[in-house]
N, C-alpha and C positions, 0 to 999 in steps of 0.2 A: 660492940656488934649488936645490932638491933635484932630482936626476936621476930620470928615469922608472924606471930599474932599482931605485934605492934606495927609491922609493915602493912599488913592487911588493913588495919584500922586507919592508918594514915592515908593509904591509897584510896579507901572508900570515902574518907573525909575530904578528899580533894588534893592531897599531896602526891605529886607524881615524880618528884626528884629522886626519891629512893629507888623507884622502879628503873629510872633511866640510869642511875648509878650501877644497878645490877646488870643492866644491859651492857653498859660501858665496861664493866669488869668481866663480862663473858660468863656470868653465873646463870646459865639457862635454866637449871633445875630450880633455883631460887625464884626466878621470874615466874615459872609455872606455878610454884607454891603461892607466891604473892597474889596471883590472879585468881586463885581458887575461891569460888563463892562471890566474886565481885558482881554486882548487879549490871545488867546489860546497859542501862543508861550511863552508868559511870564508866563502863568499858569504852563506850563510844566517845565520851569526853576525853578519856585518856588517849584514845586513838588520834584525836585531833591534835593534842599536845605532842604525841609521839611523832606525827608527821612533821610538825614544825621543828621539833628537836632534831629530827633526822636531817632536815634541810641544812641546819647549821653545821652538820658533820658530814655533808655529802662528799667533801674532798678527802675524807679519812678512808684508809683501807681497812675494811672490817675483816679481820682474821676469822678463822673458823669458829673460835669460841665466841667472839662478839657477834658474828653473823648468826650463829645458832640462837643465842639469846635474843637477838633482834627478831628472828623468825617466830619465836615463841610469843614475844610481845605483840607482834603484828597480827598473828592469827588470833591471839587472845583479845585484841582490842579493836582492830579495824572492822568496818561494817561489811565490806564486800571483797570478793576475790580480785576484782579489778584493782582496787586500791592496794591490796596486799601485794599483788604481783608487781605493781609499779615500784614499790620499795625493794622487794626481795630480788628483783631481776636486774638490779644495777650491777655493773661489772665490778664495782668496788666491794661488793658483799660476797664473802665466802661462807658457805654453810657446811656444817659437819654431817653431811649425808644421812645415813641411816639413823644415827642418834638423833639428829634434829627432827627427822620424820616421825620417829616414835614419840618424842616429846610433843610435837605439834598435834599429832593424832589424839593424844590424851587431852590436850587443852581444848581441841575442837569438840570432843565428846563431852567434856565437862561444861563447855559453853553452850553446846547444843546447836552447832552450825553444820551445814551439809555441803558447803561449797569448796571443800578441799580438792575434789576432782577437777572442778573448774579452775582452781588456782594452779593445779599441776599443768593443765592444758595451756593456760595463759603463760606460765613460766617456760613451758616447753617451746612455745612459739617465739620466745625472746632469747633462747639460748644462742650465744655468740661463739665465734671461733676460738676465743681465748678463755672460755669459761672453765672453771675448775671441775674435775670429775665429781667431787663431793657435792657440788651443786646439782649435778644430774641425779645422783643417788637420792638426794632429797626430793626432787621432782618425782622420780619413779616410786619412791616410798609413799607418796601421797595418794597413789592410784589404788583403788580397790582391786582385788584379784579378778573380779568379773567385769571390770570396765575395759573398754577398748582403749588401748594406749595411743598416744600421739605417734605419728609415723613420719614426722618431718625429718629432713636430712640430718640436722645436727643432733636430734634426739637419738636417731639410729646410730650415728657415728659414735656418740658417747656410750651407747649400749655396748657396742663392739669394744670400745676402750675399757669398759667396766669388766667385760669378760676376760680381758687379758690382765687386769690388775685387781684381783679379788682382795677384799678387805681382810687383811691378816690379823686384825685386832680380835677376830672371833675365833682364833685358834688356827690349826693347820688348815690350809685351803682345801676345799673339796675339788676333786678332778673336774675339769671343764665339762666332760660329757655328762656327768651326774648333775651339775648345775644347770646345764641346758635342758636336760630331761625334765627338771622340775620348774623351769623358768616360765612363768605365765606370759611373758612378752614374746616368747619364741614364735608361736603361730602367726602373730600379726606382723612381726618385724622381719622374719626370715625372707619373705619375697623382696623386701627392700634392699637386702644385701646385693641383689643383682641389678638394682636400678639406680643406685647412687654412684655418681662418678667419683673415682679416687678411693672408694671404700676398700678396695682389695688390698691396699698397702697396710692399713691398720689391722686387717684380718690375719696377717702373717706373723702373729706373735707366737712366742714359745711359752711352754708351761714348765716352771721350775718348782720342784718339790724339795729336793735336798741340796744339790749343787748344780752349777751351770753346765758342767760337762755332761751330766746325765739328764739334761732337760729334754722335754718332748717337743720336737720341731713341728711348726705349722699345725698347732693342735686344733684350731677351729675347723679347718676343712676336714681333718681326720675325724673329729667328733661328729660332724654333720654326716659323713659317710657311714659312721658306725650307727648313728640314729636311723639312717635310711635302711641299713641292714636289719635293724630291729623293728622297722615299720613305724617308728615314732614320727618320722617325716616322710614325705612322698619322694621316692627315688626319682621318678620321672620329672618331678618339678625341679629337683636339684640339677639333673642333666640338662633340661631345657633352659633353666635359669643361667647356668654356667655358660652354655653355648651362646645364649642370647647376649650375655654380658661381653663375651669375647667378640661377638660379631659387631656390637656397637662400638667397641674399641675403648681405649683408655691409655694412660701411661703404661709402658711395659711393666714397671714395678707393681702397678696396681692390678695388672691382669694375672700375675703369677698365682695369686690365691685360687683363681678359678681353674687354671691348668692343674694345680695341685689337687683341687677337689675332684676334677675329672679323673686324675690318675688314681686317687684313693677309691673312687667309685668303680674303677675298672669296668667300663661299659663293654658288654659282649658284642660279638659281631653283628647280631641282629639289631641291637640298639644303635650301633654305629651306622649300619646300612640304612636304617630308618631315618637317620639324620645325615646321610652322606652329602646332601647338597650343602648343608651348613658347614660340614668339615671341609669341603672343597673350597668354599668361600674363604674360610680361615687360611687354608693352604696358600691361596693366591694373595690375600690382602693383609693378613694379620702380622703383627711383629714376629720376629724370627722365633722366639721360644714357643709362641702359640702355634705358628705354622709348623714347626718341627713336631709338636704334639699331634696336630691334625694329620700330618704326613705319616707318623707312626701308626695312628689308628686306622687310616685308610689302607696302608700297605698290608695290614693284618686281614683285610677282607679277602675271602677266597676268590671272588670273581667280580672285581669292580668294573664299572661301565667304562670301556676304553675311551669312548668319545669324550666323556666328561673329564677323565684324567688328562687326556691330551689337551683339551681346552684350558684346563687349569695350569698345565705344565708350561704352556707358552708364556704365561705371566710369571710363574715361579722361576724359570730359567733366566729371567732378566733381573732378578733380585740380587743385591750385592752380598747376601748372606751365603758364604761359601759352603758351610756345613749343610744348609738346606738344599742348595743347588746340587751338591755332590750326591746327597741322598735321593734327590729327584732323578738324577741321571742313572743311578743304580736301579731305581724302580723302573724307569723307562727301558733300561737294558733288559730287565727281567720280563717286562711286558712284550718286548720285541721277540724274545726267545719263546715266550708262551704263545704268541700270536704271529707266526711267521708270515701269514698273509697280510699283516698290517706293518711289517717291518720297515718298508720304505716310507710309509706315512709317519711312523714313529721316528725314523731317522731325520726327517724334515723338521720335526719338533726339536729333536736333540740339537740340530744345527743352530738353533736360536742361541745356545750358550756359547757359540763361537766368538761372540763379542763381549763376553764377560770380562770384567777388569782383572780377575785373578788368573794368573798364568796357568796354574795347575788345572783349573776348571776348564780353560780353553783347550788345553792339551787333552784332557779326558773327553771332552765333547767331540773333538776332532777324531779321536780314536774310535769312539762309538759310532759316529756318523759314517766313517769308513767301513766299519764292521757290518752295519745293518743297511746302509744306503745302496742304491742300484749302481752297478758298474757302468761307467760312461761308455756309450757306443763309439766306434771308430769315427773320427771326424766330428764327434759331438762337441758340445761346448766345453771348454776347459773348466776344471773345477775352480771355484772361487779362491782367490789368493788368501793364504793364511794371514791372520792379523800379525802385525809386528810384535815380536816377543820382547819382553823386558830384558831378556838375556842376550840380546843382539849386541853387535859391536858398539862401543862408545862413540858418540858423535865426534866429528872432527871439530876441534876448536872448543876450548873450555867455556862453559856458561856459568855465570855466577848468579847470585840472587837478584831479583828484580822487584825491589820494594821501594816505595816512595819514602823519602826522608820526611819524618813527621814535622820538622821545623821546630822553632822555639816553643816553649810552653805558652799556652794561652794566657792572656792577662787575667788577673783576678777580677771578679765583679766589683763594681763601684761600691764604696762604703754605704751602709744604711744610714740615711739621714731623715727618713720619713717614718712616722709611727705606724702607718698602715703596712708598710713593707716589712717592718720588724715583726709585727703581729703575724703576718703571713708566714714568715720564716720560722717563728716559734711554733705556730700551729703545725707546720710541716714536720718539724723536729719531734714534737711530743705527741703527734697524732697517731703514730705507729710505734711498734716496738723496735724498729730499725734504729741502731745506735752507733753507726760507724762513720758518720759524716763529721768533718772538722767543725768546731764551734766558733772559729775565729770571727766570722762575719757577725754572728749574733752577739758575741761578747763585745765586739767593737761598737755595735749599734746600741747596746745597753749603756756602755760607758759614755757614748755621745749624748744620748737622750735623757738618761736618768737625772742629771743635774738640772736640766732646763724644763723638761716635760714630765716631771715625776707623777703628779696626780693623773694626768691623761694616760701615761704609760701604765700605771697600776689599773686603771679602769679598763684599758684595752686588753691587758693580759689575763685578768681574772676569768672572763668567760672561756678563754682559750685553755687555760689550765684546768678549768672545771670539766672540759671535754677530753682531756688528755688520755692517752692509752694507759691502761692500768700498770704497764711495765715501768712507767715513769713516776709512779706514785711514791716510791720509797727506794732506799738503798737495798740491794739484794745481798744478804749476808753470805750466800754461797759463792758469790763472784767477787774476788778481791779487787778486781779492776773496775767494779761498777761505779759509774759517775752519776747515776740517775738521781740519787738523793742530793748530791751537791748541786747539780744543774737545776733540779726542782726548787731547792731552797733559794738559789740565786734568783730564779724567775719569780718566786713568790714574794721576795723582799724587794725586788726592783721597783723603784718609784716611790717607796715609802720614805718618810722623813728619816734622815740619818740619826740613829740612836746615839746615846752617849757611849764613850769608849768602853766602860765596863759591860755594856750590853752587846758588844760585838765579840763576845768571848769565843764563840765557836770558830769564827774565821781566824781569829788571832791564834787560837790553839792549833789549828791546822797548819798555819804558816810556821809556827814554832816547831811543830813536829818534823817538817821536812828539812829544817835547818839544825836539828839536834845533832850534836857531835857523837859519833860512835867511838867509845874509848878502845874498842878491840880492833878497829880497822883503820885504814888511812884517813886522814882528814878530808872530809867531803863537805861541799856546800849544799848538796842535795842528798838527804838521807832517805833511803827506802826502808820504811819500818816493817813492811811485809815482803819477804823474799819472793813471793809469788807475783809481785807487781813490778814489771819492767821499768827501767829508769825513764824512758820517754813518757810512760803513763804517770809516773810520779811527778814529772814536770807538768803535765796537764792538770793533775790534781792541785799542784801548788799554784798554778796560774788561776784556776777557778777560785781557790780560797783567797788569793790576792785580789781578784776582781770583787768578790763578795765583801772583803774587808774595806775596800776603798770606794765601792759603788756609791755614786751620788756626790762624790767630791767635785767641786767646781774646778775648772782650769785644766782639765785633761781632754784635749780634743781627739779622742780615740786612742786605740792601742798602738804602741810603737811596733809591735810584732805583727800587725795585720799584714798578710802577704800581698805582694804586688803581682804574683803569678799564680795561676790556678793550681800548680803543684806544691804551693806553700813557700816558694822562694821569695826573698825580699831584696829589692834593689837597694844597694848601699846609699845611693844619693837620696832615695826616699826616706831612709832612716835618718840621714843627716838633716833633711828638711824638717822631720818631725821633732828631732831633738832641738833644732833651732826654734821651732814654735813653742816648745816648752819653756825656753828661757832659763831662768834660774831655778825653776821648780824641779825637784828630784823625780826622775822616772821610777816606776815601780820595779822592784828588783827582778822578779821572774819574768815580767813583760820584756825588760831589756835583755835578759838572758835568752829568751826565746828568739828575740830579734837577732841577736848575734849568731845563733845557731842556724838561722835562715839566710845568712849572708853567704855569697860565694866563697869558696875556699881559695887559698893562695895569698901570698904577701902583696899588699897594695899600699905602698908608702905614700902615694899621692893622696888617696882618700884618708889615710891615717893622719896626714898633716892637716887636712880640712877638719877632721874630727877634733884634733888637738886644738885647733884654732878657736873652738867654741869656748875653751877655758872653763869647762865644767867637769865635775867628776864623771858624769856619764860620757862626755866626749872623750875624756882620757881613757876610759874603759874601752870604748869602741876603737880608739887609736891603737891601744895595746893589742886588741884582738886582731885587727887588720895587719899589724906588723908581724904578729906571730903566725899568720896564715890560717887562723881559725882552728877548727878541730882537726887533729891529725888523723891519718889512716891507722886503724888498729892492726894488730897481728892476729890473724885468723888461723885456727887449727881444727881439723876434723877430729872428732872424738866419737868412739862407739858408746852408745847408751844402752844399758841392759835393763830388762824388766825388773821392777822392784821385787823383793821377796814376798811370798804369800803371807798374808796376815793370818793370825790364829782364828780358826772358826770359818764361818761362811764368808768367802771373799770372791764374789762373782766378778768383780771388776778386774781382778788380777787375770782372769782367763780371757778377757777381751783385749788385753794389752799385747802388742807384738813382742816376740822374744828379744829383738834387738832393734836399734834405730841408729841411723847416722845423724849426728848432731854437730854443731859448730860452736866452738868456744872463741871468744874475743878477749884480747888483752891490750891495754894501751902500749904504745911503743916505749922503749926504755927511757926513763927520765921524765915521762909526762905524768903529772899527778892525777889526771882524770878527775877533776873536782866535782863533776856532776855524775860520775859513775856510768856515763853513757857508753864508754868503750870497754867496759868490763861486763861481759855476758857469759854466764854459766848456763849450760843446757838445763831447763827446768824438768821436773818429773813428767813422765809420759801422760799422766792424767790431766795436766795443765790445760785449761781451756779459757782463752781470753775472749771468747764469744766474738762479737763483731767489733770490739774496740780496736783490734789490730789495724783496721783501716784508717785510723786516725794518726798512726805513727809516721807514715811517710811525710806528712806535712810538718812534723816536728823537726826532721832532719832531711830536708829536701836535696841536699848535696852529698849525701852519704849512703849510697845505694847498698854497699856491702853491710853497713851497720844495721840499717833498717831490715835487710833481709835476714840477718841473724835473729832479730827480735820476732819477726813474723814466722820464722821457720817452724816452730812447734805447731802452729795452727795449720800450716800447709802440710806438714808431715802427717798430722792427724787426719787430714782429708784423704790420705792414701792408706795408711796402715790401721786407722781406727774408723774409717768410712764416715767421718763427720762431714756435714754439709757446710758450704760457704767458707771453708778454711783457706782457700786459695784466692779469695776475691780481692785480697790486697796486692796480688802480684802485678796486675796492670798498673797500679799506682807506683809500684817500685820502678817499673820501666821508665817512668817520668822523672825519677830521681837522677841527679847528677852524681859524679864520682865513680870510683872503681867498684867493680862487683866483688869478685873473689869467690871462695869456696861456698859461702852461704848462699849466693845467688845460684850457683850450679846445683847445689843440693836441693834448694827450693824448687827450681824448675824440674828437676828429675822426679821429685815426689809429686809435684803438681800434675805432671803428665800422666801419672798413674793414679790420680784421685778417683774416688768412687763415683762421684756425681758429675754429670755432664757440665753443670754450670761452673764447677771448679776447673775442669779440663779446658773449657773455653777460655776462662780467665787466664790460665797458664799459656794457652796458645796466643792470646793477645799480648801477654808479656814477652813471650819468646819472639814474636814478630816485631814488637816495638824495639827490643834490644838489638835484634838483627838489623833492623832498618837504620839504626844509629851506629852500627859497627861495634857494639859493646857486648855482643853475645859470644861467650866462650863455648862454641858448639862442642868442641872436643872435651872440655871440662864437664859440661852437662851430660854428654854421652858416657863418659867414664863413670860418673856417679850413677846413671841409670843402669849401666851394665852391672855394676857392683850390687845394686839393689835387686835387680832381677835375678842375678846368679845366686844371691843369698836368700831368695824367696821372701824378701822383705816387702815387695810390692807385687801387684798383679800386672805383669807385663802386657797382657792383652789390652789393657785400658789405654796404653800409650800409643797404640797403632793409629787410632783415629786422629788425635790431634797432630801427630807427626805427618800423616798423609795430608791433612788439611793445610799444614804449614808449607809443605812442598807445593801444593796446588795454589796457595796464596802468593807464591813468588819467592819462596826461600828454599829451593831444592838443594842448593849447595850447602847451606847451613844444616839441613836435615841429613844430607849424605855425610858430612863431617861428623855430625852427632852420632849417626849410626855406626860409622867406621870406628869410633872410639868405644861404642857400647858393645859391639859384637864380640871382641876377643874374650872378655870374661864370660859372656853368655855361651859362646861355643865351647869354652873349656869346662863348663859346669858338668858335674857328674850326671845330672839329669837335665836334659834340655828344658828350659822353662817354657810354659805355654805362651804362645805369642811369638816365639823366636822365628818360626817359618814366615810369619807375616812381616816381621822386621827385615828378614833377609830379602823377601820379595820387594819391599819398599826400597831397600838399599840398592838392589839391582836396578830398579826403575830410576832412582835419583842419580846413581852413578852413570847410567846410560844417558840420561837427559843432560847432565852437566859436562860429561866428557872428562871429568877429573879422576885421575887414578890415585887411590889411596890404598896403601898396603894394609891388609887386615890379618894380623897374626892369628894362626889357627884355622883360617878358612880353607886353605889347600888340604889340610889333613881331613877335615870333615867332608869336603867335596870328594876326596879320594876313597871314602868308605864305600863298601858295598851296600846293596839294598835300595829300596825306593821310598824310604820314609820322606816326609815332607821336609824335614830339616836337611837331609842329604840332597834332595832334589833342588831345593831353593839355594843351598850353598853352592851346588854345581852351577846353577844359573848365574849367581853373582860372580863366581870364579871365572866363568867364560866371558862375562862382560868386562871384567878387569883385565883378563889376559888379552882380549881383543883390543882393548884401548891402549 
């Protein structure tokens, strides 16, 4: 180990390699010591060398230790803030926030430079969507306390993120309200909270001091209200800012922070009256939660302006939000009682709700109109006919679904034979963090082009990989399914001269690992070394390793497994043609395995004879597969999955898990050895997250709908009971798979209908309609699972109403009615009626009436016969009348 004095001498004498070694080792403190006392001229010379050295490492991901050491060296040697920002703003450089800022400030003082504020502003201007929070802490730490901070959108967004994630390395976190009170950024950045679109979502974080159960909810709006009460921030500015943000609109989830802020501020009647025009605009136009807030504030006014209320009511009563409309009807009823001279005018406004889609709202509007409206004179015009009720008699003649048949799967795109097209496909793959698309076409293109166009391929891919998204830079250790490192290594070696066999050790080791025999289990050809990795994904990993091992070998005109259909299926005749083109050359093991799994199921002796006629080992293997009928259907069983026990100590993740979950277990049929483990599926732990990789699995088994559904089910389930996003996006791909469905499909659709995010519910709707159009939807099975989940409070039933109503409107009313008829019995029998049950009853009455199909619903008559006027009872009576009339 060299001494510090020796390093300084060598650095001053012209040796920079030791300094770069310290940077590469992440020794930021030693870098600062080595630069101490170095003459300015020598610093600038080292800066030139540092820039060139960095260019040779620009594809490297600089972790926080290396990035911090780099920041110290850059500030200690480069001549200007512009040059320093050019290096430190790269997405591949992570910097250790406050620690790096402290070291850099010391180096800047010792060097005597004053451009750190300019460096901060330049780096703030280059903050990207995927930048690490520590990077922002570093930028903020460079700003003097009296300097005006940057106010760009990304800088402010990361400031909000930093408020929600305090640095715990400094001991127990200080309460947010105290941190805000002392935050020099607050005065400049506070107005920007109301101006940046989408910022309300990140503002709704919670503050945890001891355990998750005792956390402080939506702590930022609460802290701002407290600071307003203390006079630290302007109360009127908060009121006007929140209302202005709500008036400009945003996603509903992003507006909630501002409704919470207004609720915490508790504006008085005078403050509301002074802003009544804004509240009335929100009442008419804003999303339902915002409009309800405005309605509550306006109803508290002692004497609102009737004309303004009536003008807004004409728009409110046309909205589909039932709670909002019912509240408005109650308010108008109160106004009519308070102003009898305007009762007739108010009744005309109330009559607007006579066309509302909700039956109970129409009934309520009709009753109020009759109560406050004028009595028709003798011989006067007859009252308008009441709209047809969803509880009327069922139509004569049954009506089924009216969905167009989707037809056969689209053909797969033509193989890539052009270098420019391959480059474009690779750029699209690695240009974003999206990682759910099948890789077959790119792998096939690499296999085709690498042996003949190696140097050109390498020259074309290098600039594409230099610009790749940081998520593809390396394998992610926290994700057992991550393929980023394998794909990146494959692309980085494509086109290079084939090394000698000993140098291909990594690919060979990976191939050996997936074929290792497990002495404790049944003999398997495909061994999954990590139980968190599903078997289809292990096959993907094996195929990548195999391509890497053989890439550049001449004589392989593309992959055998390249699909001929867009859903991943492979035409058996195409496979036979490819085997014929190979001649005596042996196909790759896992390439042929994947090709077999993509063939249609069922015995085909004719094609088997053609494969046997090739008189090759590969042809014999294909013949045996075709005569056996391919992969058999597994035995599926529903199993309850309980939340894991609480760990010792702080275990916040345990509190986020649902108490129970319905899962599916698959086992191979009796006597089948299941050599690849594809038919042996055990429910994984609830925390399992396969990110976006699950969307690749339908193309692995395109004729086994039920099997793929069992693999993607944990992701879909988490979209409903853990509120994860994008968990159900694989469901439309499942609908394109062939083969039987079974319990896994039913459970997946039931959970998907109750997913937290709209994008997942839309994906579930697409899958449901796709299966219904091909006659493969088990509506009663899906409904039974949805009913069990709702009755057990395992999902939020209210989320399922919208996609089911959309499915009925899209041409599947009979499927929706059958689904609801199966879901209602457990829901009606629940000790506490789940939220959303009245809406499902209403939809059931509408679809039963529209289709004219009578289905017995156990327990409906008992609920309909109860006393009272609750919505559950009212809607149960409506459905009961519709079925009785039919």
